[in-house]
N, C-alpha and C positions, 0 to 999 in steps of 0.2 A: 504494500499499498506508498502510496506516497510517490511513487517511483516512474506515475503516467503511463500510458500504455498507447503505443502506434502502432498503425498496421502501415505500411507502405501506400496505399491508398486513401489511407487520412491526411496521412504529413501531406500527400499532395496537393489535396483541398485544403489544407491552410496555409501552404508554405505560396499556392498556387503555382505550381511546378508540372510539368507532365510525367506519369506515372510510371514509368518508364526510366528517367533517370533518377528518381528516387530508388528505384528498384534497384538499378545498377549500384546508389550508393551504397545500398544497404548490403548486397552480394556480393558487390563487386570487389569493391574497396575498403569496407568494417569490416565485414564478416570475412573477405576474402583474404585479402592482403594486409592488413591492417591483421586480423584476425590470426593468418600465419605467422605474423611477426610476434605477438604476445600472447600465440599459444591458447584463443580463448576466443571467445563469441559474442559480438554486439547482440546478436539479438536471440530469440528462441518464439519456438512455434503453440501458435493459439489457433485455435480451430481451426484450421488448415490451414493457411495462413502465417507467415513469419512477423514479430513484431520489437521494437524496441523500444530500450526507457527515456525518460522526460531528457536527458542529458545529451543521450544520441539524436536524438531530433533537435537541439539544438543544434549540433554538431553538426547535421544536417543543413540547417538557415546558413550557417557560417559559410559549408561550401558551396551554399548556394548564392549567398554573396562574391564568393570566387571567383565561379565561373563567369558571374557576370561581369565582373570587370577583367574577365578575358585569361584569368590563370592556368595552366594547366593544370588537370587532374592528380599528374604526377608528383605535382610542386606543392601540391595541397597537403599529400602523403607522404612528401619528406618533412615539409615543417610542422605537419604534427606526428611524426616519429622524433624531431630532434623535441620537441615540445614534450614530450611524455616524458622523456630524460630530464628536461632540463626541472621538470616541473612535479615529479613522480605523481603525478595521475594519470590517469585510462583516457582521463574528457576534458584533456589542453585548451579545448576554442569551447568549453564551458566557462572557462575561469577568469575571473574578471580581470585579473594582474595580465594573463594575457591580450582580451577583445580589448584591454584601454591602450595597450599597447603598442598591437602588429599592426601592420604597415605593407603594400602594394604599390609596384607601379605596375602591375597587370600582366608580368612575365612571373614573380618571384616574390617571394612573402619576408618582410623586415621584423624584428621584435625590438622596440626602444626599450635598452635597460640603461641602466645606472651606468655603467660602462663606454656606453654606446650604443647603435645601433647597427643588430646583425644580421647576416643574411642567412635566413634559416633553410638551407640544402648543404650542409653539413662541412660549411667551411669558417663559417661563421667570420667573414669577413662583412669587413665593416662597408656600411653605403648611404650616403645621407643624399643622394636623389630620388628622393618618394615623396607617394599621396599618400595621404588617410584616404582609407578602404573604404569603413563605414562607420555609422552609429548605430550599435544595435539597440533594441528595444527589451531592454531584459531589465531585471533586478534579480538582487544576488542576495543568498544569505549570510549567517555568519560566516563560512566557509571559503566564502567567496566564491564558491559555485554557481553558477544562474540555476533561479530559484518559479521565475515564472517572465512571461513570454506575453507582448502583443502585439499579433500578427501584421494588427492595421497601426502601429505607433500610437504611445502614451495617449494619445488625444481623444481614441477613438475608447469606448466602455470593453471592446472583445479580449478576453484574458485568457488564455493559456495557463492550466496550475495544474503538477500531477497531482494535488493533492486536494483537488476538487474534480467530483464526477469524470476519476478514476484520467483526468488530464484535456478531457475531452474543450474542447471553445463553448468557453459560457459568457454574459455576460456580467460586466467587472461585479461586485460587489452580491450578486444574485445568484442559484444555484443554475439559472432559465440555461438552454443552448439556444443559440441562433437560430436555430431549424426551426423549434417548434413556435418562433415567431414569426418563419416565413411562412409554416402551413396555414397561421392564422391569414394573415394578408392577403397569398392567394383563395382563400377560401370565402375570401370579400369583406372582412375585418378593417374600418381604414384603423389607421396609426394612432388617432386619438382615444378610442376602441381598447386598443390591444395595450395601452398606456397604463390606460385606470382599469384593466381588469390582472392586470402582473406589476399594477404599483412601479413602474418604469416610468421613467422622463418619454418623451416622445422624441428628444435627442438617443437616447438608447435603444430605440424601436428601431429607428432608420440605421444607425450599424449596425445592428442586426441586421438588416434586409441589405445594406451595401455589402457586409459579410458576405452573406450567401450569395448575396449576386455574382462578386467579384468571385468566391470562390467556386 
């Protein structure tokens, strides 16, 4: 409990990426290359399909952002392996210190440290010609590991919290899944009525509908 349960299709829906990409990340890269390197599995079998925990899901989100920036998967995996050794954690892309200091130039991945900026490809060479990669919509726990994720940004109400509803997206502060709101709207219920029935603001209802529409 509290780890979250995410299948490839659920991750694809939350992150708005093709299923085949998530399937590749899960099977070829994390269970495949990284799993062989660490002699472990990041996923488990559940009702005939494979699922991963919240922290692996967050690492897939970071993989997505690297992919959007043009970083080849092999360079992401090299960086992941090096960060595992540096921080002694199986989920370095879910660690606050890493996410606060990580950068990319669109090809390689770099980390800002107290000693300077190092290239995460096994050489630890210094390089200052970098750009900041992304701002992640995350909240961290006392161990500085990602604990909650806002897929639409923190200015929207949709939240992924592994401790609530098995990590399924919900409306922040409530245990209501966006799909429930969408079903009412599709049935012809107006936004004002839905907000009244579920004790939500109209803005929260609209965020739920926006999330479902994009997903």
